[in-house]
C-alpha positions in Angstrom: 32.8 3.3 14.3 30.5 5.6 12.1 29.8 3.4 9.2 30.4 4.1 5.6 29.6 7.9 4.6 25.9 8.4 2.5 25.9 10.1 -0.4 23.8 13.2 -0.4 22.5 14.2 -4.1 23.5 17.5 -5.3 20.8 20.4 -5.3 19.3 20.2 -9.2 18.8 23.3 -10.9 15.1 23.2 -10.2 13.9 21.8 -7.1 10.4 19.5 -7.5 7.5 19.6 -5.1 5.0 16.8 -5.7 1.1 17.9 -5.4 -0.8 15.2 -5.9 -0.2 13.8 -9.0 1.3 17.0 -10.4 5.3 18.4 -10.5 5.3 21.7 -10.0 8.5 23.8 -10.0 8.7 25.3 -6.3 12.1 27.0 -6.6 14.1 28.5 -9.5 17.9 29.5 -9.6 18.5 33.3 -10.4 22.0 33.5 -9.6 25.0 31.3 -9.6 28.8 32.0 -8.9 31.7 30.1 -8.6 32.2 26.3 -8.9 34.1 25.0 -5.9 33.0 27.7 -3.7 29.5 28.3 -4.5 27.0 31.1 -3.9 23.4 30.6 -5.4 20.4 32.3 -5.1 17.2 30.8 -5.3 13.3 32.2 -5.3 10.5 30.3 -4.0 8.1 30.5 -6.9 5.1 30.2 -4.8 5.9 33.2 -1.9 8.3 35.0 -3.8 11.2 34.5 -0.9 14.5 34.7 -1.8 17.2 32.3 -0.6 20.7 32.0 -0.7 22.6 28.6 -1.0 26.0 28.6 0.1 28.3 25.4 -0.6 32.2 24.8 -0.2 33.6 21.2 -0.9 31.0 18.8 1.0 29.6 21.4 3.4 26.4 23.8 2.2 23.6 25.7 3.6 20.4 27.2 2.7 18.7 30.0 4.4 16.5 33.2 3.9 18.1 36.2 2.0 17.5 39.0 4.4 17.6 42.9 3.8 19.3 45.3 5.8 16.3 45.9 8.2 16.4 42.1 8.8 13.1 41.2 6.8 13.1 38.1 4.0 13.7 39.6 0.4 10.6 39.0 -1.9 10.7 38.9 -5.5 7.0 40.0 -6.7 
């Protein structure tokens, strides 16, 4: 019917981006809460934009963190 389920690797403490031959830390986790129902805040070290990562069981999502005006939160 659908075939075997594919395993998706879990998000690591630091996300890596390959630039030429040099590996650079692009995202840093600055906040984490929970074990099964997880909420984390990550910062893009190049742009300063903050992201919310939410995971519950096998489902999860990653989206920009917005302020009350709907603009992305940016860490200087």
